[in-house]
GULOKOL-261681 format. One record per atom (N, C-alpha, C, O): y, x, z; atom name; residue number from 1. Coordinates in Angstrom, 1 decimal. Example, Ala and Ser with C-alpha at 12.3 -4.5 7.8 and 13.67 -1.06 7.14 Angstrom:
@v -5.7&u 13.2&w 7.8&atom N&n 1
@v -4.5&u 12.3&w 7.8&atom CA&n 1
@v -3.3&u 13.2&w 7.8&atom C&n 1
@v -3.3&u 14.2&w 8.5&atom O&n 1
@v -2.2&u 12.8&w 7.1&atom N&n 2
@v -1.1&u 13.7&w 7.1&atom CA&n 2
@v 0.0&u 12.9&w 7.9&atom C&n 2
@v 1.1&u 13.4&w 8.0&atom O&n 2
//
This chain:
@v -1.2&u 0.9&w 0.1&atom N&n 1
@v 0.0&u 0.0&w 0.0&atom CA&n 1
@v 1.2&u 1.0&w 0.1&atom C&n 1
@v 1.2&u 1.9&w 0.9&atom O&n 1
@v 2.2&u 0.7&w -0.8&atom N&n 2
@v 3.4&u 1.4&w -1.0&atom CA&n 2
@v 4.6&u 0.9&w -0.3&atom C&n 2
@v 4.9&u -0.2&w -0.6&atom O&n 2
@v 5.2&u 1.6&w 0.7&atom N&n 3
@v 6.1&u 0.9&w 1.1&atom CA&n 3
@v 7.5&u 1.2&w 0.4&atom C&n 3
@v 7.8&u 2.2&w -0.2&atom O&n 3
@v 8.4&u 0.0&w 0.6&atom N&n 4
@v 9.8&u 0.3&w -0.1&atom CA&n 4
@v 10.8&u 0.7&w 0.8&atom C&n 4
@v 11.0&u 0.1&w 1.9&atom O&n 4
@v 11.5&u 1.8&w 0.5&atom N&n 5
@v 12.3&u 2.4&w 1.3&atom CA&n 5
@v 13.8&u 1.6&w 0.9&atom C&n 5
@v 14.2&u 1.7&w -0.3&atom O&n 5
@v 14.4&u 1.0&w 1.6&atom N&n 6
@v 15.7&u 0.4&w 1.5&atom CA&n 6
@v 16.7&u 1.6&w 1.6&atom C&n 6
@v 16.7&u 2.3&w 2.6&atom O&n 6
@v 17.6&u 1.6&w 0.5&atom N&n 7
@v 18.9&u 2.4&w 0.6&atom CA&n 7
@v 20.1&u 1.7&w 0.6&atom C&n 7
@v 20.3&u 0.6&w 0.1&atom O&n 7
@v 20.9&u 2.5&w 1.3&atom N&n 8
@v 22.5&u 1.9&w 1.6&atom CA&n 8
@v 23.1&u 2.1&w 0.1&atom C&n 8
@v 22.8&u 2.9&w -0.8&atom O&n 8
@v 23.9&u 1.4&w 0.1&atom N&n 9
@v 25.1&u 1.3&w -1.3&atom CA&n 9
@v 25.5&u 3.1&w -1.4&atom C&n 9
@v 25.7&u 3.6&w -2.5&atom O&n 9
@v 25.6&u 3.8&w -0.3&atom N&n 10
@v 26.1&u 5.2&w -0.2&atom CA&n 10
@v 25.1&u 5.7&w -0.9&atom C&n 10
@v 25.3&u 6.2&w -2.0&atom O&n 10
@v 23.9&u 5.7&w -0.5&atom N&n 11
@v 22.6&u 6.4&w -1.0&atom CA&n 11
@v 22.5&u 6.2&w -2.4&atom C&n 11
@v 22.3&u 7.1&w -3.2&atom O&n 11
@v 22.7&u 4.9&w -2.7&atom N&n 12
@v 22.5&u 4.5&w -4.3&atom CA&n 12
@v 23.7&u 5.2&w -5.0&atom C&n 12
@v 23.3&u 5.7&w -6.0&atom O&n 12
@v 24.8&u 5.3&w -4.8&atom N&n 13
@v 26.0&u 5.9&w -5.2&atom CA&n 13
@v 25.7&u 7.4&w -5.6&atom C&n 13
@v 25.9&u 7.9&w -6.7&atom O&n 13
@v 25.2&u 8.0&w -4.4&atom N&n 14
@v 24.7&u 9.6&w -4.7&atom CA&n 14
@v 23.9&u 9.7&w -5.8&atom C&n 14
@v 24.0&u 10.6&w -6.6&atom O&n 14
@v 23.0&u 8.8&w -6.0&atom N&n 15
@v 21.8&u 9.0&w -6.9&atom CA&n 15
@v 22.3&u 8.6&w -8.2&atom C&n 15
@v 22.0&u 9.3&w -9.2&atom O&n 15
@v 23.2&u 7.6&w -8.4&atom N&n 16
@v 23.8&u 7.4&w -9.7&atom CA&n 16
@v 24.2&u 8.4&w -10.7&atom C&n 16
@v 24.8&u 9.4&w -10.2&atom O&n 16
@v 24.0&u 8.3&w -11.9&atom N&n 17
@v 24.4&u 9.1&w -12.8&atom CA&n 17
@v 25.9&u 8.8&w -13.3&atom C&n 17
@v 26.6&u 9.6&w -13.9&atom O&n 17
@v 26.3&u 7.5&w -12.9&atom N&n 18
@v 27.4&u 7.0&w -13.5&atom CA&n 18
@v 28.6&u 7.4&w -12.4&atom C&n 18
@v 29.7&u 7.1&w -12.8&atom O&n 18
@v 28.5&u 8.0&w -11.3&atom N&n 19
@v 29.2&u 8.5&w -10.4&atom CA&n 19
@v 29.5&u 10.3&w -10.5&atom C&n 19
@v 28.7&u 11.2&w -10.4&atom O&n 19
@v 30.8&u 10.3&w -10.8&atom N&n 20
@v 31.0&u 11.8&w -11.2&atom CA&n 20
@v 30.6&u 12.7&w -9.8&atom C&n 20
@v 30.3&u 12.1&w -8.7&atom O&n 20
@v 30.6&u 14.1&w -9.9&atom N&n 21
@v 30.3&u 14.8&w -8.8&atom CA&n 21
@v 31.3&u 14.9&w -7.9&atom C&n 21
@v 31.1&u 14.9&w -6.6&atom O&n 21
@v 32.6&u 14.9&w -8.5&atom N&n 22
@v 33.8&u 15.0&w -7.6&atom CA&n 22
@v 33.6&u 13.6&w -6.7&atom C&n 22
@v 33.6&u 13.6&w -5.5&atom O&n 22
@v 33.3&u 12.5&w -7.5&atom N&n 23
@v 33.5&u 11.3&w -6.5&atom CA&n 23
@v 32.4&u 11.4&w -5.7&atom C&n 23
@v 32.6&u 10.8&w -4.7&atom O&n 23
@v 31.3&u 12.0&w -5.8&atom N&n 24
@v 30.0&u 12.0&w -4.8&atom CA&n 24
@v 30.6&u 12.8&w -3.6&atom C&n 24
@v 30.4&u 12.4&w -2.5&atom O&n 24
@v 31.2&u 14.0&w -3.9&atom N&n 25
@v 31.8&u 14.9&w -3.0&atom CA&n 25
@v 32.8&u 14.3&w -2.2&atom C&n 25
@v 32.8&u 14.6&w -1.0&atom O&n 25
@v 33.7&u 13.4&w -2.7&atom N&n 26
@v 34.8&u 12.6&w -1.8&atom CA&n 26
@v 34.0&u 11.7&w -0.9&atom C&n 26
@v 34.1&u 11.8&w 0.3&atom O&n 26
@v 33.1&u 10.8&w -1.6&atom N&n 27
@v 32.4&u 10.0&w -0.9&atom CA&n 27
@v 31.6&u 10.7&w 0.3&atom C&n 27
@v 31.6&u 10.1&w 1.3&atom O&n 27
@v 30.9&u 11.9&w 0.2&atom N&n 28
@v 30.2&u 12.6&w 1.4&atom CA&n 28
@v 31.2&u 12.9&w 2.4&atom C&n 28
@v 31.0&u 12.8&w 3.6&atom O&n 28
@v 32.4&u 13.4&w 2.0&atom N&n 29
@v 33.3&u 14.1&w 3.0&atom CA&n 29
@v 33.8&u 12.5&w 3.9&atom C&n 29
@v 34.0&u 12.4&w 5.1&atom O&n 29
@v 33.9&u 11.4&w 3.1&atom N&n 30
@v 34.2&u 10.2&w 3.8&atom CA&n 30
@v 33.6&u 9.8&w 4.6&atom C&n 30
@v 34.0&u 9.4&w 5.7&atom O&n 30
@v 32.0&u 9.9&w 4.4&atom N&n 31
@v 31.0&u 9.4&w 5.2&atom CA&n 31
@v 30.7&u 10.3&w 6.3&atom C&n 31
@v 30.3&u 9.8&w 7.3&atom O&n 31
@v 30.9&u 11.6&w 6.3&atom N&n 32
@v 30.6&u 12.2&w 7.4&atom CA&n 32
@v 31.9&u 12.3&w 8.2&atom C&n 32
@v 31.9&u 13.0&w 9.3&atom O&n 32
@v 33.1&u 11.7&w 7.9&atom N&n 33
@v 34.1&u 11.5&w 8.7&atom CA&n 33
@v 34.1&u 10.4&w 9.6&atom C&n 33
@v 34.7&u 10.3&w 10.6&atom O&n 33
@v 33.2&u 9.4&w 9.1&atom N&n 34
@v 32.9&u 8.1&w 9.8&atom CA&n 34
@v 32.7&u 8.4&w 11.3&atom C&n 34
@v 32.1&u 9.4&w 11.6&atom O&n 34
@v 33.4&u 7.5&w 12.3&atom N&n 35
@v 32.8&u 7.7&w 13.7&atom CA&n 35
@v 32.3&u 6.1&w 14.0&atom C&n 35
@v 33.0&u 5.1&w 14.2&atom O&n 35
@v 31.1&u 6.2&w 14.0&atom N&n 36
@v 30.2&u 4.8&w 14.2&atom CA&n 36
@v 30.8&u 4.2&w 15.3&atom C&n 36
@v 31.2&u 3.1&w 15.2&atom O&n 36
@v 30.9&u 4.9&w 16.6&atom N&n 37
@v 31.4&u 4.4&w 17.8&atom CA&n 37
@v 32.6&u 3.9&w 17.9&atom C&n 37
@v 32.9&u 2.8&w 18.5&atom O&n 37
@v 33.5&u 4.5&w 17.3&atom N&n 38
@v 35.0&u 4.0&w 17.1&atom CA&n 38
@v 34.8&u 2.6&w 16.4&atom C&n 38
@v 35.0&u 1.5&w 16.9&atom O&n 38
@v 34.3&u 2.6&w 15.1&atom N&n 39
@v 34.3&u 1.5&w 14.3&atom CA&n 39
@v 33.6&u 0.4&w 15.0&atom C&n 39
@v 34.2&u -0.7&w 14.9&atom O&n 39
@v 32.3&u 0.5&w 15.8&atom N&n 40
@v 32.1&u -0.6&w 16.6&atom CA&n 40
@v 33.0&u -1.3&w 17.6&atom C&n 40
@v 33.1&u -2.5&w 18.0&atom O&n 40
@v 33.7&u -0.2&w 18.0&atom N&n 41
@v 35.0&u -0.5&w 19.4&atom CA&n 41
@v 36.0&u -1.7&w 18.5&atom C&n 41
@v 36.3&u -2.8&w 18.9&atom O&n 41
@v 36.3&u -1.0&w 17.3&atom N&n 42
@v 37.2&u -1.8&w 16.6&atom CA&n 42
@v 36.7&u -3.2&w 16.1&atom C&n 42
@v 37.5&u -4.1&w 16.0&atom O&n 42
@v 35.4&u -3.2&w 15.8&atom N&n 43
@v 35.0&u -4.5&w 15.3&atom CA&n 43
@v 34.9&u -5.4&w 16.6&atom C&n 43
@v 35.1&u -6.6&w 16.4&atom O&n 43
@v 34.5&u -4.9&w 17.8&atom N&n 44
@v 34.3&u -5.7&w 18.9&atom CA&n 44
@v 35.7&u -6.4&w 19.5&atom C&n 44
@v 35.7&u -7.6&w 20.0&atom O&n 44
@v 36.8&u -5.5&w 19.4&atom N&n 45
@v 38.1&u -5.6&w 19.5&atom CA&n 45
@v 38.5&u -6.9&w 18.8&atom C&n 45
@v 38.8&u -8.0&w 19.4&atom O&n 45
@v 38.5&u -6.8&w 17.4&atom N&n 46
@v 38.7&u -7.9&w 16.4&atom CA&n 46
@v 37.9&u -9.4&w 16.7&atom C&n 46
@v 38.5&u -10.5&w 16.6&atom O&n 46
@v 36.7&u -9.1&w 17.1&atom N&n 47
@v 36.0&u -10.2&w 17.5&atom CA&n 47
@v 36.5&u -10.9&w 18.9&atom C&n 47
@v 36.4&u -12.1&w 19.0&atom O&n 47
@v 36.9&u -10.2&w 19.7&atom N&n 48
@v 37.5&u -10.8&w 20.9&atom CA&n 48
@v 38.8&u -11.2&w 20.5&atom C&n 48
@v 39.2&u -12.2&w 21.2&atom O&n 48
@v 39.5&u -10.7&w 19.8&atom N&n 49
@v 41.0&u -11.3&w 19.2&atom CA&n 49
@v 40.8&u -12.8&w 18.6&atom C&n 49
@v 41.4&u -13.7&w 18.9&atom O&n 49
@v 39.8&u -12.8&w 17.6&atom N&n 50
@v 39.5&u -13.9&w 17.0&atom CA&n 50
@v 39.0&u -15.2&w 18.0&atom C&n 50
@v 39.4&u -16.3&w 17.8&atom O&n 50
@v 38.1&u -14.7&w 18.9&atom N&n 51
@v 37.7&u -15.7&w 20.1&atom CA&n 51
@v 39.0&u -16.1&w 20.8&atom C&n 51
@v 39.2&u -17.3&w 20.9&atom O&n 51
@v 39.8&u -15.4&w 21.2&atom N&n 52
@v 40.9&u -15.7&w 21.9&atom CA&n 52
@v 41.8&u -16.7&w 21.0&atom C&n 52
@v 42.2&u -17.8&w 21.4&atom O&n 52
@v 42.0&u -16.2&w 19.7&atom N&n 53
@v 42.8&u -17.4&w 19.1&atom CA&n 53
@v 42.3&u -18.5&w 19.0&atom C&n 53
@v 43.1&u -19.4&w 19.2&atom O&n 53
@v 41.1&u -18.6&w 18.8&atom N&n 54
@v 40.1&u -20.0&w 18.7&atom CA&n 54
@v 40.4&u -20.5&w 19.8&atom C&n 54
@v 40.9&u -21.7&w 19.7&atom O&n 54
@v 40.3&u -19.9&w 21.1&atom N&n 55
@v 40.6&u -21.0&w 22.5&atom CA&n 55
@v 41.7&u -21.2&w 22.6&atom C&n 55
@v 42.0&u -22.1&w 23.4&atom O&n 55
@v 43.0&u -20.5&w 22.0&atom N&n 56
@v 44.4&u -20.9&w 22.1&atom CA&n 56
@v 44.5&u -22.1&w 21.2&atom C&n 56
@v 45.3&u -22.9&w 21.5&atom O&n 56
@v 43.9&u -22.2&w 20.3&atom N&n 57
@v 44.3&u -23.4&w 19.1&atom CA&n 57
@v 43.2&u -24.5&w 19.8&atom C&n 57
@v 43.3&u -25.7&w 19.4&atom O&n 57
@v 42.4&u -24.2&w 20.6&atom N&n 58
@v 41.4&u -25.1&w 21.0&atom CA&n 58
@v 40.9&u -25.8&w 19.8&atom C&n 58
@v 41.1&u -27.1&w 19.6&atom O&n 58
@v 40.4&u -25.3&w 19.1&atom N&n 59
@v 39.6&u -25.7&w 17.8&atom CA&n 59
@v 38.1&u -25.8&w 18.2&atom C&n 59
@v 37.5&u -24.9&w 18.8&atom O&n 59
@v 37.6&u -26.8&w 17.8&atom N&n 60
@v 36.3&u -27.5&w 18.5&atom CA&n 60
@v 35.2&u -27.1&w 17.2&atom C&n 60
@v 34.9&u -27.8&w 16.2&atom O&n 60
@v 34.8&u -25.9&w 17.6&atom N&n 61
@v 33.8&u -25.3&w 16.3&atom CA&n 61
@v 32.6&u -24.7&w 17.4&atom C&n 61
@v 32.9&u -23.7&w 18.0&atom O&n 61
@v 31.7&u -25.2&w 17.6&atom N&n 62
@v 30.5&u -24.6&w 18.5&atom CA&n 62
@v 29.9&u -23.3&w 18.1&atom C&n 62
@v 29.3&u -22.5&w 18.8&atom O&n 62
@v 30.2&u -23.2&w 16.6&atom N&n 63
@v 29.3&u -22.0&w 16.0&atom CA&n 63
@v 30.3&u -20.9&w 15.9&atom C&n 63
@v 29.8&u -19.8&w 15.7&atom O&n 63
@v 31.7&u -20.9&w 16.0&atom N&n 64
@v 32.6&u -19.8&w 15.9&atom CA&n 64
@v 32.2&u -18.7&w 17.0&atom C&n 64
@v 32.1&u -17.5&w 16.7&atom O&n 64
@v 32.2&u -19.2&w 18.3&atom N&n 65
@v 31.9&u -18.1&w 19.3&atom CA&n 65
@v 30.5&u -17.4&w 19.0&atom C&n 65
@v 30.2&u -16.2&w 19.2&atom O&n 65
@v 29.6&u -18.1&w 18.4&atom N&n 66
@v 28.2&u -17.3&w 18.4&atom CA&n 66
@v 28.5&u -16.5&w 17.1&atom C&n 66
@v 28.1&u -15.4&w 17.2&atom O&n 66
@v 29.2&u -17.0&w 15.8&atom N&n 67
@v 29.5&u -16.2&w 15.0&atom CA&n 67
@v 30.2&u -15.0&w 14.9&atom C&n 67
@v 29.9&u -14.0&w 14.2&atom O&n 67
@v 31.4&u -15.1&w 15.7&atom N&n 68
@v 32.1&u -13.9&w 16.3&atom CA&n 68
@v 31.4&u -13.0&w 17.1&atom C&n 68
@v 31.5&u -11.8&w 16.9&atom O&n 68
@v 30.6&u -13.4&w 17.9&atom N&n 69
@v 30.2&u -12.2&w 18.8&atom CA&n 69
@v 28.6&u -11.8&w 18.3&atom C&n 69
@v 27.9&u -11.1&w 19.0&atom O&n 69
@v 28.1&u -12.3&w 17.2&atom N&n 70
@v 27.0&u -11.8&w 16.4&atom CA&n 70
@v 27.3&u -11.2&w 15.3&atom C&n 70
@v 26.3&u -11.1&w 14.5&atom O&n 70
@v 28.3&u -10.8&w 14.9&atom N&n 71
@v 28.8&u -10.2&w 13.7&atom CA&n 71
@v 28.1&u -8.7&w 13.6&atom C&n 71
@v 28.3&u -8.0&w 12.6&atom O&n 71
//
C-alpha cells in the first residue's frame, strides 16, 4: 500500500518548474523568517477581538463563538 504524502503550497511551489529560482529563494527566506508562535498569538488576539465585538453588538449567533475559537 502506497501512502500519499500531502505537501504544503510552499512545498509545491518549490517543486514547480513555473517558479523561477529567484522566486524560490525569496519564498524560502520568507518561510524561514516566519515565527509560528507569534503568528498564533496574533490569530488568537484577532479571535478575541472578533468575539468581543460580537458580544458588544449582542448578535445572536450561536455558531460565531465556536467558529472564532476553532479557527
